[in-house]
C-alpha positions as CSV (number, residue, x, y, z in Angstrom):
1,M,5.5,24.1,-20.8
2,L,6.4,21.8,-23.7
3,R,5.2,18.2,-23.3
4,V,7.2,15.7,-25.5
5,L,6.7,12.0,-26.2
6,L,9.8,10.1,-27.3
7,I,9.5,7.0,-29.5
8,E,12.9,5.2,-30.1
9,D,14.0,1.6,-29.6
10,E,17.7,2.1,-29.3
11,E,18.9,3.2,-25.9
12,P,21.8,5.4,-27.0
13,A,19.6,7.2,-29.5
14,L,16.8,7.6,-26.9
15,D,19.3,9.1,-24.4
16,Q,20.5,11.5,-27.1
17,L,16.9,12.6,-27.8
18,R,16.3,13.1,-24.1
19,R,19.5,15.2,-23.8
20,F,18.8,17.3,-27.0
21,T,15.2,18.0,-25.9
22,L,16.2,19.3,-22.5
23,Q,19.1,21.2,-23.9
24,Y,16.8,23.0,-26.4
25,A,13.9,23.4,-24.0
26,P,15.1,23.1,-20.3
27,D,11.5,23.4,-19.0
28,A,10.2,20.7,-21.3
29,T,8.6,17.6,-19.8
30,I,9.2,14.2,-21.3
31,V,5.8,12.7,-20.8
32,G,6.6,9.2,-22.1
33,E,9.3,7.0,-23.7
34,C,8.2,4.2,-26.0
35,Q,10.3,1.6,-27.8
36,Q,7.5,-0.2,-29.7
37,V,4.5,0.8,-31.8
38,S,2.2,-1.0,-29.4
39,E,3.6,0.9,-26.4
40,A,3.1,4.2,-28.2
41,A,-0.5,3.3,-29.2
42,D,-1.3,2.4,-25.6
43,F,0.2,5.6,-24.3
44,L,-1.8,7.8,-26.7
45,R,-5.0,5.9,-25.9
46,H,-4.7,6.5,-22.1
47,N,-3.0,9.9,-21.9
48,P,-3.5,13.5,-23.1
49,A,-2.0,14.2,-26.5
50,P,1.6,15.5,-26.2
51,D,2.5,18.9,-27.7
52,L,5.2,17.1,-29.8
53,I,6.3,13.6,-30.7
54,L,9.9,12.8,-31.5
55,S,9.9,9.4,-33.3
56,D,12.2,6.9,-35.0
57,I,10.5,5.0,-37.9
58,E,11.8,1.4,-37.7
59,L,10.9,0.1,-34.2
60,L,11.2,-3.2,-32.3
61,D,7.7,-4.4,-33.4
62,G,7.6,-2.8,-36.9
63,N,7.2,0.4,-38.8
64,V,5.9,3.4,-36.7
65,F,3.4,4.2,-39.5
66,G,1.4,1.3,-38.2
67,L,0.6,3.5,-35.2
68,F,-1.8,5.5,-37.4
69,D,-3.9,2.4,-38.1
70,Q,-4.3,1.8,-34.3
71,V,-5.0,5.1,-32.8
72,A,-5.8,8.7,-33.7
73,V,-2.7,10.8,-33.6
74,S,-3.2,14.6,-33.4
75,S,0.3,15.7,-32.3
76,P,2.9,17.0,-34.7
77,I,5.8,14.7,-35.2
78,I,9.5,15.2,-35.9
79,F,10.7,11.9,-37.4
80,I,14.3,11.0,-36.6
81,T,15.6,8.0,-38.6
82,A,18.5,6.5,-40.4
83,Y,16.4,6.0,-43.6
84,D,15.5,8.6,-46.2
85,A,13.0,6.4,-48.0
86,F,10.0,7.5,-45.8
87,V,10.0,11.3,-46.4
88,V,6.7,11.4,-48.3
89,Q,4.9,9.1,-46.0
90,A,6.2,11.0,-43.0
91,F,4.8,14.3,-44.2
92,E,1.4,12.6,-45.0
93,Q,1.2,11.5,-41.3
94,N,1.5,14.6,-39.1
95,G,5.2,15.1,-39.9
96,I,6.7,18.6,-39.6
97,G,10.3,17.6,-39.6
98,Y,12.6,14.8,-40.9
99,V,16.0,14.5,-39.3
100,L,18.5,11.8,-40.5
101,K,20.8,9.9,-38.2
102,P,23.5,10.3,-37.0
103,V,21.8,13.4,-35.5
104,Q,23.7,16.6,-34.9
105,Y,22.4,19.1,-32.4
106,A,22.2,21.8,-35.0
107,Q,19.8,19.7,-37.1
108,F,17.7,18.8,-34.1
109,A,17.5,22.5,-33.1
110,A,16.5,23.6,-36.6
111,A,13.6,21.1,-36.5
112,M,12.5,22.3,-33.1
113,Q,12.6,25.9,-34.3
114,K,10.3,24.9,-37.2
115,F,7.9,23.3,-34.7
116,E,7.9,26.5,-32.6
117,R,7.2,28.7,-35.6
118,L,4.3,26.4,-36.7
119,R,3.0,26.2,-33.2
120,Q,2.9,30.0,-32.8
121,S,1.4,30.5,-36.2
122,F,-1.3,27.9,-35.5
123,Q,-2.2,29.3,-32.1
124,G,-2.6,32.8,-33.6
125,A,-4.7,31.5,-36.5
126,A,-6.8,29.4,-34.0
127,L,-7.5,32.5,-31.9
128,R,-8.5,34.5,-34.9
129,Q,-10.7,31.8,-36.2
130,L,-12.4,31.4,-32.8
131,A,-13.1,35.1,-32.7
132,A,-14.5,35.1,-36.2
133,T,-16.7,32.0,-35.8
134,M,-17.8,32.3,-32.2
135,G,-18.1,28.6,-31.8
136,A,-19.2,27.6,-35.3
137,A,-18.1,24.1,-36.2
138,P,-15.1,23.9,-38.5
139,A,-15.7,22.6,-42.0
140,A,-14.3,19.1,-42.7
141,S,-11.1,18.9,-44.6
142,Y,-10.7,16.2,-47.2
143,K,-7.7,15.2,-49.3
144,Q,-7.4,17.0,-52.6
145,R,-4.4,15.0,-53.8
146,L,-2.6,11.7,-53.1
147,V,0.9,10.4,-53.7
148,S,1.9,7.3,-55.6
149,K,5.5,6.2,-55.1
150,T,7.0,4.2,-58.0
151,R,10.4,3.2,-59.3
152,Q,10.2,6.1,-61.7
153,G,9.4,8.6,-59.0
154,L,6.5,10.2,-57.2
155,Y,3.2,10.8,-58.9
156,L,1.0,13.5,-57.5
157,L,-2.6,12.5,-58.1
158,E,-5.5,15.0,-58.1
159,V,-8.3,13.3,-56.3
160,A,-10.9,14.9,-58.7
161,T,-9.4,13.1,-61.6
162,L,-9.6,9.6,-60.0
163,H,-12.6,7.5,-61.0
164,Y,-12.3,4.7,-58.4
165,F,-10.1,3.0,-55.9
166,Q,-9.6,-0.8,-56.0
167,L,-8.0,-3.4,-53.9
168,R,-5.9,-5.7,-56.1
169,H,-4.0,-8.6,-54.5
170,G,-4.0,-6.8,-51.2
171,V,-2.7,-3.5,-52.6
172,T,-4.7,-0.3,-53.0
173,H,-4.8,1.2,-56.5
174,A,-6.2,4.5,-57.7
175,V,-7.6,4.5,-61.2
176,D,-8.2,7.5,-63.4
177,G,-10.5,8.1,-66.4
178,Q,-8.0,6.7,-68.8
179,G,-7.7,3.4,-66.9
180,R,-4.2,4.2,-65.5
181,A,-3.7,2.6,-62.1
182,Y,-1.4,4.0,-59.4
183,V,-0.3,2.1,-56.3
184,L,-1.2,3.8,-53.0
185,N,0.1,3.2,-49.4
186,E,-3.3,3.9,-48.0
187,T,-5.9,1.2,-47.2
188,L,-9.4,1.6,-48.5
189,S,-10.6,2.1,-44.9
190,Q,-8.1,5.0,-44.5
191,L,-9.3,6.5,-47.8
192,E,-12.9,6.3,-46.6
193,T,-12.0,8.8,-43.9
194,Q,-9.8,11.0,-46.1
195,L,-12.1,11.4,-49.1
196,D,-15.3,13.6,-49.2
197,P,-18.2,11.3,-48.6
198,A,-20.4,13.5,-50.7
199,Q,-18.2,12.5,-53.7
200,F,-16.9,9.1,-53.0
201,F,-18.7,5.9,-51.9
202,R,-17.5,2.5,-50.7
203,L,-19.3,0.1,-53.1
204,N,-17.9,-3.1,-51.5
205,R,-14.9,-4.5,-49.6
206,A,-12.6,-3.9,-52.5
207,E,-13.8,-0.7,-54.3
208,I,-14.6,3.0,-53.7
209,V,-16.2,5.0,-56.6
210,Q,-16.4,8.7,-57.4
211,L,-20.0,9.9,-58.0
212,A,-18.9,12.1,-61.0
213,A,-17.4,9.1,-62.7
214,I,-20.7,7.1,-62.8
215,E,-22.4,7.3,-66.2
216,R,-25.3,5.0,-65.5
217,L,-26.6,2.3,-63.1
218,E,-28.4,-0.9,-63.8
219,P,-29.9,-3.5,-61.6
220,Y,-27.9,-6.6,-61.0
221,F,-28.2,-10.0,-59.3
222,N,-29.8,-10.2,-55.9
223,D,-31.0,-6.5,-56.0
224,T,-27.5,-5.1,-56.2
225,L,-26.5,-2.3,-58.6
226,T,-23.8,-2.2,-61.3
227,A,-22.2,1.2,-61.9
228,H,-20.9,1.8,-65.4
229,L,-18.2,4.5,-65.4
230,R,-17.2,7.1,-67.9
231,G,-13.8,6.9,-69.5
232,T,-11.7,4.4,-71.4
233,P,-11.7,1.5,-71.2
234,P,-15.3,0.9,-70.1
235,T,-15.5,-0.1,-66.5
236,A,-18.3,-1.6,-64.4
237,L,-18.3,-1.9,-60.7
238,T,-21.0,-3.7,-58.6
239,S,-22.2,-2.9,-55.2
240,S,-22.3,-5.5,-52.5
241,T,-25.7,-6.7,-51.2
242,H,-25.3,-4.9,-47.8
243,R,-24.0,-1.7,-49.3
244,T,-26.7,-1.4,-52.0
245,P,-29.4,0.2,-49.8
246,E,-26.9,2.9,-48.6
247,L,-25.9,3.4,-52.3
248,R,-29.5,4.1,-53.2
249,R,-29.8,6.6,-50.4
250,W,-26.5,8.2,-51.3
251,L,-27.7,8.7,-54.9
252,G,-31.2,9.9,-53.8
253,L,-32.9,6.8,-55.1
254,K,-35.7,4.9,-53.2
C-alpha cells in the first residue's frame, strides 16, 4: 500500500492532487495534508515517514525548502509548482520529479511511474546489499560536488577543489585554490553534515576549511591557531578559541 503526504496551500490544487493520486493508485492512503511548512515539519516529527511526498514549493508560511532545516526528510518528493526556478534545489533535496502547474494527469502519471521504477530498483538493491553485508553498517556518503547558481548559469563545483567555505554578509561562499568565490544555497551547518569530516573542519562560526588546503599552522592570540592555505592569493584563517582544542585533535596534535 502506498502512503502519500500532500503539501499544498491552495485548496483546488490540493483537491486535484488528491484525485490524481487516487486515480493513479486507488489503494493509496493519503496519510496527511499540510498547507504550511510548519505543519509538514510537525507531521514528519510525529508520524512514520510516508512512502512519497507530493509538495508545492511556495506555501503559506514560506518556501518548502525551509522544511529541510527543521526536520530530517527521508521520503522521496515529487515537487509540483508553478515556478521553474527551483529545479536544481529540488533535486538536491530528495526530489525525484518536478511537475509544472497547471498539472495535466499525463504529467502526474509520468512522475508517479518514475517513482515506482526508482522504488522497485531501490528495494531490489537494498535486498542484494543486505544479503551481501549481513548487517554490516553502510558507509557514510558525502557530497562530491556542489551547485552554485548565478546569473551566468549553474556552476558545478567539485568538492575536492574547494579550499574553504566562508560566511560573507550572511551568504555562504565556496572558495577554490585560485581565490574564486561561488555563492551557495547551503548554510555552513548544512555543509558540516554533507562534507566528509575527515577532510573538512569547522574552524569557527564563519569558516570551514579543507585539510588538504592547509600549508602550515602557526600559534595565534589566546592559544588559537592560524591556518595558512595553499593557493593564490595567500589566505589565512584563524580557529576560534573553543574550536582550537578539537582542531588540534583533528590534526593529530597534542
